[in-house]
Backbone of each chain as ProteinMPNN parsed JSONL, in Angstrom:
{"seq_chain_A": "MARPTCLTNRIAALRSDAGRMTQKDLADRVGVTRQTVNAIELGKYSPSLEVAFRIARALGVPLEHVFQYPQMSLATEHKSAS", "coords_chain_A": {"N_chain_A": [[16.999, 6.706, -12.058], [15.822, 4.231, -12.688], [17.089, 0.887, -12.133], [19.438, -0.702, -13.836], [19.054, -3.822, -15.092], [20.855, -6.776, -14.881], [20.042, -9.532, -15.238], [19.183, -11.174, -17.971], [17.089, -12.588, -20.52], [15.804, -15.354, -22.282], [12.952, -15.17, -22.876], [11.483, -14.448, -24.844], [12.276, -15.762, -27.071], [12.29, -19.018, -26.503], [9.292, -18.898, -25.953], [8.322, -19.055, -28.613], [9.537, -21.05, -29.794], [8.208, -22.835, -28.419], [5.486, -23.357, -29.813], [4.542, -20.739, -30.611], [3.87, -19.258, -28.019], [1.988, -16.448, -26.903], [2.054, -13.499, -25.559], [0.443, -13.073, -23.79], [-0.938, -16.029, -23.029], [0.944, -16.635, -22.058], [1.208, -15.144, -19.751], [-1.136, -15.715, -18.791], [-1.045, -18.336, -17.797], [1.252, -18.259, -16.017], [0.387, -16.538, -14.433], [0.469, -13.752, -13.792], [0.617, -10.512, -15.515], [0.105, -9.67, -19.303], [1.342, -7.402, -19.378], [3.55, -7.399, -17.464], [4.593, -9.74, -18.18], [5.58, -8.747, -20.318], [7.481, -6.956, -19.643], [9.764, -7.863, -18.685], [10.88, -9.366, -20.006], [11.625, -6.994, -21.746], [13.511, -6.42, -19.908], [12.754, -4.963, -18.1], [11.521, -5.429, -15.563], [12.996, -7.415, -12.981], [11.643, -10.681, -12.126], [10.876, -12.291, -9.155], [11.894, -14.792, -7.226], [9.786, -17.231, -7.434], [7.74, -15.681, -9.304], [9.664, -16.523, -11.7], [10.604, -19.218, -12.021], [7.669, -20.122, -12.051], [7.63, -19.228, -14.593], [9.759, -20.622, -16.576], [8.702, -23.523, -15.753], [6.503, -23.381, -17.481], [7.246, -22.438, -19.553], [8.22, -24.929, -19.965], [10.728, -25.526, -19.514], [14.159, -25.825, -17.679], [15.132, -23.736, -15.262], [17.556, -22.232, -15.499], [17.652, -21.729, -18.153], [15.884, -19.824, -19.249], [16.752, -17.985, -17.675], [19.648, -15.518, -17.146], [22.398, -14.651, -15.51], [24.921, -12.936, -15.682], [28.457, -14.0, -15.478], [30.353, -12.143, -14.499], [28.959, -9.696, -13.779], [28.107, -10.21, -11.623], [30.769, -10.414, -10.583], [31.517, -8.032, -10.501], [29.477, -6.383, -8.554], [29.89, -7.764, -6.035], [32.774, -6.832, -5.657], [31.821, -4.542, -5.404], [30.283, -4.032, -3.556], [31.6, -4.827, -1.469]], "CA_chain_A": [[15.857, 5.671, -11.397], [15.712, 2.933, -12.678], [18.368, 0.504, -12.021], [19.413, -1.51, -14.729], [18.928, -5.43, -14.533], [21.931, -7.175, -15.08], [19.298, -10.409, -15.918], [18.854, -11.599, -19.065], [16.267, -13.674, -20.216], [15.439, -16.175, -23.575], [11.457, -15.664, -22.688], [10.585, -14.098, -26.76], [12.407, -17.082, -28.521], [11.357, -20.211, -25.932], [7.563, -18.84, -26.177], [8.348, -18.711, -30.09], [9.734, -22.782, -30.089], [6.631, -23.68, -27.587], [4.635, -23.328, -30.46], [4.428, -19.448, -30.902], [2.774, -18.89, -27.34], [2.029, -15.118, -27.041], [2.635, -12.871, -24.32], [-0.687, -13.25, -22.68], [-0.953, -17.005, -23.183], [2.091, -17.189, -20.711], [0.99, -14.616, -18.637], [-2.169, -16.463, -17.8], [-0.118, -19.704, -17.067], [1.642, -18.237, -14.553], [-0.815, -15.642, -13.139], [0.781, -12.232, -14.023], [-0.528, -9.791, -16.535], [0.577, -9.16, -20.213], [2.35, -6.521, -19.334], [4.448, -7.794, -17.063], [5.492, -10.217, -19.428], [6.572, -7.998, -21.776], [8.218, -5.876, -19.032], [10.433, -9.001, -17.699], [11.498, -9.93, -21.335], [12.263, -6.213, -22.105], [15.009, -6.488, -18.833], [12.703, -3.956, -16.794], [11.507, -5.828, -14.535], [13.642, -8.518, -12.812], [11.041, -11.082, -11.783], [10.542, -13.002, -8.049], [12.07, -15.953, -8.046], [8.392, -18.086, -7.393], [7.229, -16.141, -10.443], [10.94, -17.303, -12.483], [10.123, -20.54, -11.487], [6.626, -20.6, -12.749], [7.783, -18.885, -16.289], [9.931, -21.696, -16.744], [7.768, -24.206, -15.8], [4.639, -22.53, -18.158], [7.649, -23.376, -20.756], [8.913, -26.645, -20.135], [12.577, -25.734, -19.278], [14.893, -25.357, -16.283], [15.221, -21.785, -14.9], [18.636, -21.365, -15.925], [17.66, -21.981, -19.661], [15.127, -18.77, -19.057], [17.207, -16.22, -17.371], [20.727, -15.77, -17.227], [22.836, -13.89, -14.519], [26.453, -13.095, -16.197], [29.275, -13.978, -14.382], [31.007, -10.486, -15.143], [27.828, -8.579, -13.117], [28.612, -11.116, -10.074], [32.157, -10.431, -9.791], [31.211, -6.392, -10.032], [28.84, -5.859, -7.813], [30.497, -8.302, -5.168], [33.687, -6.028, -5.376], [31.372, -3.139, -5.056], [29.767, -4.48, -1.892], [33.034, -5.439, 0.061]], "C_chain_A": [[15.773, 4.471, -11.459], [16.601, 2.36, -12.815], [18.558, -0.501, -13.172], [19.557, -2.602, -14.414], [20.192, -5.937, -15.188], [21.358, -8.948, -15.481], [19.013, -10.337, -17.153], [17.7, -12.643, -19.721], [15.987, -14.253, -21.967], [13.905, -16.225, -23.38], [10.867, -15.554, -24.488], [11.212, -15.572, -27.59], [12.1, -18.467, -27.742], [9.92, -20.127, -26.255], [7.62, -19.264, -27.404], [8.699, -20.394, -30.215], [8.825, -23.38, -29.611], [5.756, -23.172, -28.528], [3.732, -22.09, -30.658], [3.292, -18.737, -29.785], [2.807, -17.436, -27.246], [1.999, -15.288, -25.469], [1.315, -13.604, -23.333], [-1.37, -14.902, -22.369], [-0.013, -17.692, -21.479], [1.849, -16.571, -19.671], [-0.685, -15.036, -17.607], [-2.027, -17.876, -16.943], [0.476, -19.584, -15.644], [1.4, -17.378, -13.645], [-0.11, -14.176, -12.876], [0.222, -11.318, -15.501], [0.441, -9.413, -17.567], [1.88, -8.551, -20.086], [3.35, -6.482, -18.753], [5.413, -8.971, -17.499], [6.342, -9.742, -19.811], [7.668, -6.79, -21.234], [9.679, -6.862, -18.524], [11.357, -9.292, -19.202], [11.835, -8.56, -21.766], [13.795, -6.001, -21.02], [14.538, -5.089, -18.228], [12.117, -4.318, -15.252], [11.967, -7.262, -14.266], [12.037, -9.124, -11.699], [11.264, -11.667, -10.315], [10.797, -14.182, -8.499], [10.666, -17.787, -8.21], [8.258, -17.915, -9.038], [8.591, -16.953, -11.878], [10.576, -18.563, -12.733], [8.557, -20.94, -12.587], [6.783, -20.636, -14.542], [8.407, -20.185, -16.721], [9.319, -23.202, -16.608], [6.978, -24.18, -17.008], [5.688, -22.956, -19.326], [8.273, -24.278, -20.899], [10.582, -26.65, -20.304], [13.407, -25.614, -18.45], [15.197, -23.937, -16.435], [16.24, -21.584, -15.613], [18.766, -21.306, -17.798], [16.684, -20.761, -19.881], [16.025, -17.446, -18.836], [18.797, -16.707, -16.987], [21.664, -14.595, -16.674], [24.389, -13.91, -15.363], [27.558, -12.804, -15.351], [30.466, -12.532, -14.083], [30.551, -9.605, -13.973], [28.147, -9.302, -11.874], [29.656, -10.836, -9.693], [32.163, -8.847, -9.4], [30.645, -6.056, -9.163], [29.39, -6.996, -6.413], [31.783, -7.289, -4.772], [33.091, -5.061, -4.816], [30.714, -2.909, -3.831], [30.475, -4.575, -0.529], [33.722, -3.898, 0.255]], "O_chain_A": [[15.665, 3.683, -10.519], [17.388, 2.878, -13.606], [17.558, -1.188, -13.377], [20.212, -2.754, -13.383], [20.512, -5.317, -16.202], [22.214, -9.662, -16.004], [18.506, -9.274, -17.511], [17.606, -13.682, -19.067], [16.001, -13.381, -22.835], [13.409, -17.308, -23.692], [10.126, -16.309, -25.117], [10.658, -16.217, -28.48], [11.524, -19.233, -28.515], [9.328, -21.083, -26.757], [6.766, -20.141, -27.527], [7.865, -20.986, -30.9], [8.438, -24.426, -30.131], [5.044, -22.316, -28.003], [2.516, -22.175, -30.831], [2.321, -18.043, -30.087], [3.921, -17.038, -27.586], [1.96, -16.192, -24.634], [1.378, -14.44, -22.431], [-2.26, -14.992, -21.523], [-0.152, -18.488, -20.551], [2.12, -17.094, -18.59], [-1.112, -14.807, -16.475], [-2.588, -18.32, -15.941], [0.372, -20.27, -14.627], [1.848, -17.274, -12.503], [-0.202, -13.598, -11.793], [-0.571, -11.758, -16.333], [1.503, -8.909, -17.204], [3.005, -8.893, -20.449], [4.239, -5.728, -19.149], [6.611, -9.109, -17.254], [7.545, -10.002, -19.795], [8.38, -6.03, -21.89], [10.591, -6.256, -17.961], [12.584, -9.389, -19.157], [12.763, -8.784, -22.544], [14.869, -5.526, -21.388], [15.331, -4.21, -17.893], [12.231, -3.71, -14.188], [11.59, -8.205, -14.961], [11.471, -8.43, -10.854], [12.455, -11.393, -10.168], [10.388, -14.72, -9.528], [10.742, -18.86, -8.808], [8.404, -18.787, -9.894], [8.269, -17.755, -12.754], [10.211, -18.865, -13.869], [8.45, -21.739, -13.517], [6.393, -21.432, -15.396], [7.624, -20.958, -17.272], [9.572, -23.996, -17.514], [6.864, -25.283, -17.543], [5.242, -23.77, -20.134], [8.917, -24.519, -21.92], [11.361, -27.386, -20.909], [13.415, -24.385, -18.525], [15.429, -23.232, -17.417], [16.091, -20.744, -16.5], [19.723, -20.937, -18.479], [16.632, -20.602, -21.1], [16.07, -16.374, -19.44], [19.14, -17.839, -16.646], [21.714, -13.575, -17.36], [24.896, -15.005, -15.606], [27.721, -11.789, -14.673], [31.302, -12.457, -13.182], [31.32, -8.93, -13.289], [28.547, -8.539, -10.995], [29.839, -10.898, -8.477], [32.633, -8.402, -8.353], [31.247, -5.138, -8.605], [28.786, -6.483, -5.471], [31.837, -6.931, -3.595], [33.576, -4.57, -3.797], [30.609, -1.85, -3.212], [30.227, -4.488, 0.674], [34.634, -3.726, 1.064]]}, "seq_chain_B": "MAFKEKSTLAMTGILVLVFGWYFAIVVGELTRSPVRDVAWAGLMIPVVVGLVVLAAIAHAAIAISAPSQAGREDERDRSLEQRGAQVGGYVLAAGTVGGLALAVVDAPTFWIAQALLAALVLGEVAKGTTVLALYRWGI", "coords_chain_B": {"N_chain_B": [[-1.343, -0.842, -21.744], [-1.371, -1.572, -18.363], [-4.285, -2.207, -15.952], [-3.777, -1.32, -13.443], [-1.588, 0.891, -14.122], [-2.696, 2.271, -15.259], [-5.09, 3.645, -13.46], [-3.353, 4.195, -11.675], [-2.406, 6.628, -13.414], [-4.834, 8.263, -14.01], [-5.498, 8.682, -11.277], [-3.698, 10.294, -10.266], [-3.819, 12.363, -12.327], [-6.169, 12.945, -12.007], [-5.975, 14.169, -9.174], [-4.353, 16.044, -9.49], [-5.695, 18.412, -10.993], [-7.997, 18.057, -9.624], [-6.89, 19.14, -6.797], [-5.549, 21.555, -7.888], [-7.343, 23.32, -8.662], [-8.562, 23.864, -6.364], [-6.476, 25.194, -4.588], [-5.661, 27.375, -6.993], [-7.931, 28.821, -6.541], [-8.211, 29.559, -3.953], [-5.97, 30.507, -3.341], [-6.584, 32.759, -5.135], [-8.472, 34.039, -4.109], [-7.371, 34.704, -1.322], [-5.255, 36.66, -3.059], [-7.61, 39.285, -2.399], [-8.555, 39.263, -0.032], [-8.173, 39.118, 3.52], [-6.434, 36.854, 5.08], [-8.449, 35.521, 7.145], [-10.555, 35.683, 6.658], [-10.493, 34.231, 4.227], [-12.375, 31.524, 2.61], [-11.355, 28.659, 3.058], [-12.15, 26.408, 4.562], [-14.879, 25.355, 3.391], [-14.517, 24.65, 1.035], [-14.013, 22.154, 0.643], [-15.33, 20.275, 0.942], [-17.373, 20.118, -1.925], [-14.622, 19.564, -3.014], [-13.775, 17.138, -2.037], [-16.02, 15.72, -2.886], [-15.787, 16.103, -5.656], [-13.73, 14.895, -6.33], [-14.175, 11.714, -5.053], [-16.191, 11.641, -7.257], [-14.935, 11.525, -9.782], [-13.14, 9.983, -9.542], [-14.472, 7.215, -9.622], [-15.891, 7.502, -12.144], [-13.71, 7.694, -14.069], [-12.515, 5.052, -13.087], [-14.614, 3.417, -13.677], [-14.766, 3.845, -16.536], [-12.197, 3.313, -17.018], [-12.412, 0.062, -16.915], [-14.843, -0.612, -18.06], [-13.246, -0.104, -20.518], [-11.65, -2.364, -20.98], [-12.41, -5.25, -20.194], [-11.652, -7.53, -19.169], [-9.091, -6.898, -17.889], [-9.53, -5.723, -15.601], [-9.388, -4.345, -12.25], [-7.402, -6.437, -12.094], [-4.412, -7.376, -10.776], [-0.615, -8.017, -10.285], [2.678, -9.409, -8.863], [4.495, -7.423, -9.584], [3.186, -4.827, -9.851], [2.462, -4.531, -7.107], [4.728, -4.064, -6.575], [5.774, -1.452, -7.621], [3.841, 0.216, -6.387], [5.077, -0.421, -4.28], [7.307, 1.382, -4.403], [6.744, 3.804, -5.07], [5.063, 4.658, -2.799], [7.207, 4.809, -0.908], [8.754, 7.185, -1.891], [6.456, 9.307, -2.195], [6.116, 9.121, 0.871], [7.814, 10.445, 1.681], [7.852, 12.873, 0.845], [5.338, 13.546, 1.82], [6.238, 13.413, 4.466], [8.259, 15.393, 4.806], [6.861, 17.795, 4.167], [4.595, 17.59, 6.622], [6.685, 17.923, 8.653], [7.131, 21.211, 7.446], [4.613, 22.169, 8.464], [4.543, 21.538, 11.017], [6.746, 23.52, 11.95], [5.165, 25.227, 11.357], [3.12, 25.388, 12.917], [4.559, 25.666, 15.659], [5.762, 28.327, 15.221], [3.89, 29.61, 15.931], [1.775, 30.477, 13.327], [-0.879, 31.303, 11.41], [-3.609, 29.594, 11.403], [-4.845, 29.117, 8.988], [-2.562, 28.351, 7.154], [-1.078, 26.597, 8.351], [-3.406, 24.192, 7.622], [-2.948, 24.365, 4.973], [-0.624, 24.308, 4.639], [-0.374, 21.219, 5.409], [-2.013, 20.113, 3.817], [-1.456, 20.588, 1.302], [0.67, 19.206, 1.899], [0.037, 16.459, 1.755], [-1.236, 15.922, -0.715], [0.743, 16.545, -2.223], [2.588, 14.522, -1.326], [1.178, 12.096, -2.338], [1.022, 12.469, -4.938], [3.517, 12.898, -5.689], [3.944, 9.875, -5.727], [2.154, 8.907, -7.341], [3.511, 9.566, -9.433], [5.924, 8.685, -9.419], [5.225, 5.71, -9.443], [4.333, 5.89, -12.062], [6.537, 6.2, -13.221], [8.088, 4.482, -13.052], [6.657, 2.39, -14.216], [7.565, 2.717, -16.931], [9.969, 3.439, -17.239], [10.961, 1.148, -16.009], [12.673, -1.071, -13.485]], "CA_chain_B": [[-0.801, -0.266, -20.455], [-2.376, -2.372, -17.057], [-4.803, -1.425, -14.987], [-2.467, -0.517, -12.162], [-1.064, 1.935, -14.545], [-3.997, 3.148, -16.007], [-5.896, 3.603, -12.802], [-2.856, 5.234, -11.417], [-2.456, 7.79, -14.576], [-6.183, 9.077, -13.597], [-6.002, 9.349, -10.053], [-2.921, 11.267, -9.817], [-4.262, 13.431, -13.276], [-7.688, 13.549, -10.72], [-5.685, 14.802, -8.236], [-3.712, 17.227, -9.91], [-6.909, 18.583, -11.593], [-9.039, 19.135, -8.362], [-6.868, 20.397, -5.655], [-5.098, 22.533, -8.546], [-8.635, 24.455, -8.843], [-8.938, 24.375, -4.877], [-5.218, 26.261, -4.361], [-6.292, 28.626, -7.202], [-9.202, 29.481, -5.876], [-7.593, 29.96, -2.298], [-4.282, 31.971, -3.659], [-7.051, 34.017, -5.441], [-9.647, 34.674, -2.451], [-5.973, 35.612, -0.638], [-5.02, 38.277, -3.39], [-8.695, 40.118, -2.514], [-8.614, 39.536, 0.836], [-7.413, 38.919, 4.703], [-6.119, 35.554, 5.656], [-8.717, 34.946, 8.602], [-11.804, 35.56, 5.55], [-10.453, 32.863, 3.19], [-13.36, 30.253, 2.802], [-10.881, 27.64, 2.796], [-13.058, 25.222, 4.995], [-15.891, 25.569, 2.922], [-14.312, 24.227, -0.551], [-13.176, 20.958, 1.467], [-16.921, 19.744, 0.316], [-16.938, 20.288, -3.504], [-13.086, 18.924, -3.763], [-13.387, 15.706, -1.751], [-17.144, 14.833, -3.69], [-15.281, 15.56, -7.013], [-12.776, 13.437, -6.373], [-14.541, 10.297, -5.347], [-16.792, 11.113, -8.506], [-14.295, 11.624, -10.99], [-12.461, 8.735, -9.714], [-15.143, 6.689, -9.79], [-16.113, 7.955, -13.596], [-12.063, 7.39, -14.554], [-12.168, 3.667, -13.108], [-15.506, 2.885, -14.745], [-14.092, 3.898, -17.973], [-10.67, 2.216, -17.515], [-12.873, -0.992, -16.925], [-15.232, -1.07, -19.465], [-12.192, -0.109, -22.082], [-10.991, -3.562, -20.893], [-12.985, -5.657, -19.033], [-10.957, -8.852, -18.812], [-7.775, -6.617, -16.926], [-10.599, -4.714, -14.539], [-8.363, -5.447, -11.011], [-6.178, -7.431, -11.775], [-2.762, -6.803, -10.498], [0.072, -8.473, -9.938], [3.676, -8.603, -8.122], [5.376, -5.965, -10.491], [2.336, -3.689, -9.52], [2.957, -4.047, -5.824], [6.336, -3.653, -6.335], [5.79, -0.215, -7.777], [3.184, 0.739, -5.863], [5.734, 0.328, -3.002], [8.535, 2.039, -4.13], [5.665, 4.562, -4.98], [4.66, 5.035, -1.39], [8.093, 4.852, -0.187], [9.297, 8.606, -2.488], [5.889, 9.777, -1.78], [5.962, 9.472, 2.383], [9.177, 11.482, 2.159], [7.514, 14.359, 0.597], [4.411, 13.954, 2.895], [7.143, 13.775, 5.671], [8.904, 17.283, 4.456], [5.496, 18.909, 4.028], [4.652, 17.444, 7.631], [7.223, 19.051, 9.227], [7.221, 22.582, 7.661], [3.039, 22.445, 9.046], [4.711, 21.893, 12.213], [6.993, 24.447, 11.623], [4.498, 27.082, 11.051], [2.576, 25.48, 14.475], [5.664, 26.239, 16.494], [5.82, 30.279, 15.32], [2.482, 31.08, 15.401], [1.53, 30.924, 12.302], [-2.433, 30.998, 11.716], [-4.367, 28.114, 11.33], [-4.914, 28.634, 7.413], [-1.823, 28.345, 6.398], [-0.978, 25.729, 8.685], [-3.776, 23.75, 7.051], [-3.3, 24.843, 3.248], [1.063, 23.504, 4.381], [-0.495, 19.959, 5.743], [-3.021, 19.855, 2.725], [-0.026, 20.187, 0.337], [1.875, 17.804, 1.843], [-1.332, 15.023, 1.476], [-1.186, 16.019, -2.193], [2.071, 16.725, -3.485], [2.839, 13.563, -1.141], [0.381, 11.434, -3.417], [1.144, 12.765, -6.599], [4.787, 12.26, -5.964], [3.988, 8.502, -5.254], [2.026, 8.259, -8.575], [4.473, 10.065, -10.774], [7.286, 7.584, -9.453], [4.6, 4.872, -10.059], [4.36, 6.01, -13.022], [7.688, 6.375, -14.597], [8.687, 3.067, -12.663], [6.103, 1.396, -15.356], [7.569, 3.194, -18.291], [11.256, 3.019, -17.517], [11.503, -0.394, -15.566], [12.417, -1.022, -12.299]], "C_chain_B": [[-1.723, -0.915, -19.327], [-2.947, -1.777, -16.597], [-4.76, -0.603, -14.37], [-2.307, 0.81, -12.669], [-1.744, 2.908, -15.206], [-4.876, 4.226, -14.886], [-4.862, 4.868, -12.128], [-2.301, 6.786, -12.259], [-3.788, 8.729, -13.978], [-5.772, 9.376, -12.414], [-4.512, 10.342, -9.774], [-3.817, 12.666, -10.884], [-5.378, 14.369, -12.398], [-7.423, 14.519, -9.977], [-5.405, 16.293, -8.51], [-4.958, 18.791, -10.433], [-7.778, 19.618, -9.844], [-8.339, 19.742, -7.239], [-6.048, 21.235, -6.888], [-6.345, 23.91, -8.502], [-8.429, 24.315, -7.61], [-7.489, 25.323, -4.597], [-5.636, 27.263, -5.272], [-6.968, 29.371, -7.384], [-8.782, 30.165, -4.518], [-7.01, 31.121, -3.068], [-5.5, 33.103, -4.392], [-8.035, 34.867, -4.72], [-8.076, 35.708, -1.93], [-5.573, 36.917, -0.999], [-6.159, 39.08, -2.926], [-8.975, 40.545, -0.878], [-8.239, 38.789, 1.932], [-7.822, 37.229, 5.007], [-7.397, 34.991, 6.405], [-10.479, 34.697, 7.265], [-11.739, 34.818, 4.444], [-11.351, 31.739, 4.237], [-12.958, 29.166, 2.863], [-11.791, 26.118, 2.98], [-13.692, 24.382, 3.944], [-16.044, 24.463, 1.546], [-13.763, 22.621, 0.107], [-14.073, 19.598, 0.333], [-16.944, 19.076, -1.191], [-15.189, 19.051, -3.477], [-13.36, 17.311, -3.363], [-15.121, 14.968, -2.275], [-16.673, 14.708, -4.903], [-14.446, 14.656, -7.332], [-13.333, 12.41, -6.294], [-15.323, 10.363, -6.719], [-16.547, 11.123, -9.566], [-13.425, 10.179, -10.838], [-13.196, 7.351, -9.783], [-15.732, 6.557, -11.539], [-15.038, 7.297, -14.128], [-12.31, 5.705, -13.957], [-13.262, 2.887, -13.446], [-15.133, 2.835, -15.958], [-12.902, 2.944, -18.01], [-11.775, 0.695, -17.587], [-13.669, -1.349, -17.878], [-14.552, -0.874, -20.694], [-11.813, -1.863, -22.033], [-11.254, -4.264, -19.787], [-12.269, -6.641, -18.172], [-9.657, -8.283, -17.661], [-8.502, -6.388, -15.584], [-10.032, -5.346, -13.043], [-7.938, -6.051, -10.44], [-4.738, -6.797, -11.268], [-1.357, -7.704, -9.788], [1.297, -8.559, -9.056], [4.789, -7.308, -8.523], [4.541, -4.679, -9.385], [2.11, -3.359, -8.11], [3.82, -3.004, -5.646], [6.37, -2.038, -6.356], [5.192, 0.996, -7.123], [3.924, 1.02, -4.82], [6.998, 1.046, -2.888], [8.049, 3.231, -4.332], [5.384, 5.262, -3.676], [5.856, 5.14, -0.699], [9.019, 7.097, -0.518], [7.947, 9.552, -1.491], [5.508, 9.878, -0.3], [7.327, 10.475, 2.473], [8.688, 12.721, 1.675], [6.588, 14.821, 1.67], [5.303, 14.436, 4.326], [7.624, 15.142, 6.282], [7.419, 17.988, 4.954], [4.633, 18.769, 5.303], [5.32, 18.956, 8.382], [7.522, 20.946, 9.309], [5.361, 22.95, 8.13], [3.406, 22.525, 10.232], [5.527, 22.856, 13.006], [6.591, 25.713, 12.053], [3.81, 27.167, 12.629], [3.511, 26.378, 15.254], [5.663, 27.881, 16.338], [4.522, 30.632, 15.315], [1.666, 31.34, 14.683], [-0.096, 30.611, 12.293], [-2.511, 29.65, 10.865], [-4.385, 27.754, 9.62], [-3.277, 28.103, 6.818], [-0.729, 27.247, 7.17], [-1.965, 24.334, 7.854], [-3.286, 23.513, 5.805], [-1.186, 23.933, 3.31], [0.669, 22.133, 4.757], [-1.282, 19.758, 3.985], [-2.037, 19.57, 1.785], [0.807, 19.2, 0.486], [1.048, 17.01, 1.746], [-1.239, 14.879, -0.047], [-0.209, 16.262, -2.734], [2.519, 14.94, -2.833], [2.121, 12.509, -2.26], [0.653, 11.825, -4.824], [2.967, 12.603, -7.109], [5.204, 10.67, -6.323], [3.722, 8.025, -6.707], [2.714, 8.626, -9.82], [5.64, 9.203, -10.094], [6.465, 6.222, -9.835], [5.04, 4.776, -11.56], [5.643, 5.715, -14.356], [8.655, 5.162, -13.932], [8.189, 2.265, -14.028], [7.074, 1.853, -16.576], [9.059, 2.402, -18.323], [11.942, 1.812, -16.918], [12.084, -0.347, -14.135], [14.044, -2.024, -11.85]], "O_chain_B": [[-2.929, -0.714, -19.47], [-2.584, -0.603, -16.52], [-5.295, 0.506, -14.389], [-2.692, 1.794, -12.037], [-1.436, 4.036, -15.592], [-5.272, 5.337, -15.238], [-5.197, 6.047, -12.013], [-1.896, 7.796, -11.683], [-3.589, 9.861, -13.536], [-5.593, 10.59, -12.315], [-4.586, 11.153, -8.85], [-4.312, 13.673, -10.376], [-5.522, 15.569, -12.165], [-8.107, 15.536, -9.867], [-5.906, 17.319, -8.05], [-4.8, 19.967, -10.104], [-7.969, 20.731, -9.354], [-8.853, 20.693, -6.65], [-5.853, 22.206, -6.158], [-6.15, 25.115, -8.345], [-7.51, 25.131, -7.539], [-7.818, 26.481, -4.338], [-6.07, 28.253, -4.684], [-6.926, 30.376, -8.093], [-9.123, 31.307, -4.209], [-7.43, 32.251, -3.318], [-5.299, 34.299, -4.179], [-8.271, 36.073, -4.789], [-7.818, 36.899, -2.105], [-5.451, 37.913, -0.286], [-5.667, 40.205, -3.011], [-9.409, 41.621, -0.467], [-7.89, 37.652, 1.615], [-8.89, 36.626, 5.112], [-7.447, 33.766, 6.286], [-11.208, 33.708, 7.2], [-12.707, 34.679, 3.697], [-11.32, 31.325, 5.396], [-13.823, 28.295, 2.774], [-12.045, 25.201, 2.199], [-13.382, 23.243, 3.596], [-16.993, 23.793, 1.138], [-12.75, 22.232, -0.474], [-13.77, 18.694, -0.445], [-16.645, 17.931, -1.529], [-15.03, 17.936, -3.973], [-13.204, 16.396, -4.171], [-15.353, 13.786, -2.021], [-16.842, 13.649, -5.506], [-14.382, 13.861, -8.27], [-13.265, 11.753, -7.332], [-15.257, 9.355, -7.423], [-17.355, 10.873, -10.46], [-13.118, 9.446, -11.777], [-12.501, 6.359, -10.002], [-15.942, 5.442, -12.018], [-15.304, 6.248, -14.715], [-12.197, 5.008, -14.966], [-13.063, 1.677, -13.552], [-15.15, 1.746, -16.532], [-12.696, 2.039, -18.818], [-11.784, 0.287, -18.748], [-13.38, -2.311, -18.589], [-14.987, -1.288, -21.769], [-11.732, -2.501, -23.082], [-10.697, -4.147, -18.695], [-12.22, -6.68, -16.942], [-9.275, -9.014, -16.747], [-8.044, -6.867, -14.547], [-10.174, -6.525, -12.716], [-7.827, -6.372, -9.257], [-4.273, -5.699, -11.572], [-1.396, -7.911, -8.575], [1.192, -7.678, -8.202], [5.559, -6.592, -7.883], [5.03, -3.944, -8.527], [1.682, -2.259, -7.762], [3.879, -1.903, -5.1], [6.836, -1.375, -5.43], [5.566, 2.169, -7.124], [3.869, 2.113, -4.256], [7.638, 1.309, -1.87], [8.773, 4.093, -3.834], [5.515, 6.484, -3.608], [5.652, 5.673, 0.391], [9.542, 7.876, 0.278], [8.175, 10.229, -0.489], [4.6, 10.673, -0.057], [7.614, 11.145, 3.465], [9.194, 13.722, 2.182], [6.683, 15.869, 2.308], [5.128, 15.437, 5.02], [7.546, 15.725, 7.363], [7.15, 18.567, 6.007], [3.809, 19.679, 5.394], [4.966, 20.117, 8.586], [7.845, 21.696, 10.23], [5.001, 24.124, 8.048], [2.873, 23.423, 10.883], [5.351, 23.12, 14.195], [7.066, 26.681, 12.646], [3.779, 28.144, 13.378], [3.313, 27.574, 15.466], [5.564, 28.599, 17.334], [4.04, 31.664, 14.847], [0.801, 32.183, 14.922], [-0.562, 29.775, 13.067], [-1.813, 29.011, 10.078], [-4.103, 26.69, 9.071], [-3.261, 27.331, 5.859], [0.369, 27.055, 6.647], [-1.255, 23.411, 7.455], [-3.179, 22.326, 5.498], [-0.651, 23.277, 2.417], [1.607, 21.441, 4.36], [-0.679, 19.101, 3.136], [-1.768, 18.412, 1.464], [1.46, 18.527, -0.312], [1.833, 16.15, 1.349], [-1.172, 13.763, -0.561], [-0.235, 16.202, -3.963], [2.762, 14.095, -3.695], [2.906, 12.187, -3.151], [0.278, 11.104, -5.749], [3.5, 12.352, -8.19], [6.212, 10.252, -6.892], [4.417, 7.216, -7.323], [2.554, 8.143, -10.941], [6.568, 9.33, -10.892], [7.09, 5.523, -10.633], [5.781, 3.964, -12.114], [5.709, 5.331, -15.524], [9.816, 4.984, -14.299], [8.955, 1.659, -14.777], [7.285, 0.872, -17.289], [9.39, 1.388, -18.938], [13.098, 1.46, -17.153], [11.84, 0.733, -13.599], [14.307, -2.281, -10.675]]}, "name": "protein", "num_of_chains": 2, "seq": "MARPTCLTNRIAALRSDAGRMTQKDLADRVGVTRQTVNAIELGKYSPSLEVAFRIARALGVPLEHVFQYPQMSLATEHKSASMAFKEKSTLAMTGILVLVFGWYFAIVVGELTRSPVRDVAWAGLMIPVVVGLVVLAAIAHAAIAISAPSQAGREDERDRSLEQRGAQVGGYVLAAGTVGGLALAVVDAPTFWIAQALLAALVLGEVAKGTTVLALYRWGI"}
């Protein structure tokens, strides 16, 4: 049913670093619901590029500090696509 | 639970409840009288009224329970809705083909109507169930 995402993130840690920012605080800044922030943190939902950038900006760090995509996953997907 | 998730849960439950009641009555009548005597068209009015009233009550209750979330939706809600609509569309299409097949073989209007109605309902239920599953297990 659900396609497991290879995308990982450090949103929870970065929220904590940013002065105990809650999921609701981040959601309000980004313009999504708190449940969506929770789903992204748990790897249940991969956000659009625009929301990903807004999250990074709200946390005050570059995008690649928030989201990571393992090299191995990229190689595996490239192999299965060809 | 997000507002849209609660809304989808409520609407799917209401659909199952109302159309479960409708089909239970229609099937009950079928066991007692011939197809042509089953007054299914008249049942549509209480079904539609019931759907509208229950949906309004459910959404008012959901909105009152969390006023700040009322009506809010974001890209995840829309994305899940689209996935659900895709699945529901397949079910609706399959049911419609079934209804057309009944028309081709000159089946009574009653059976064609029930097949098309069942396709509509099952399509919506499949859509709602898919959306709820995606909310739980991710996309």
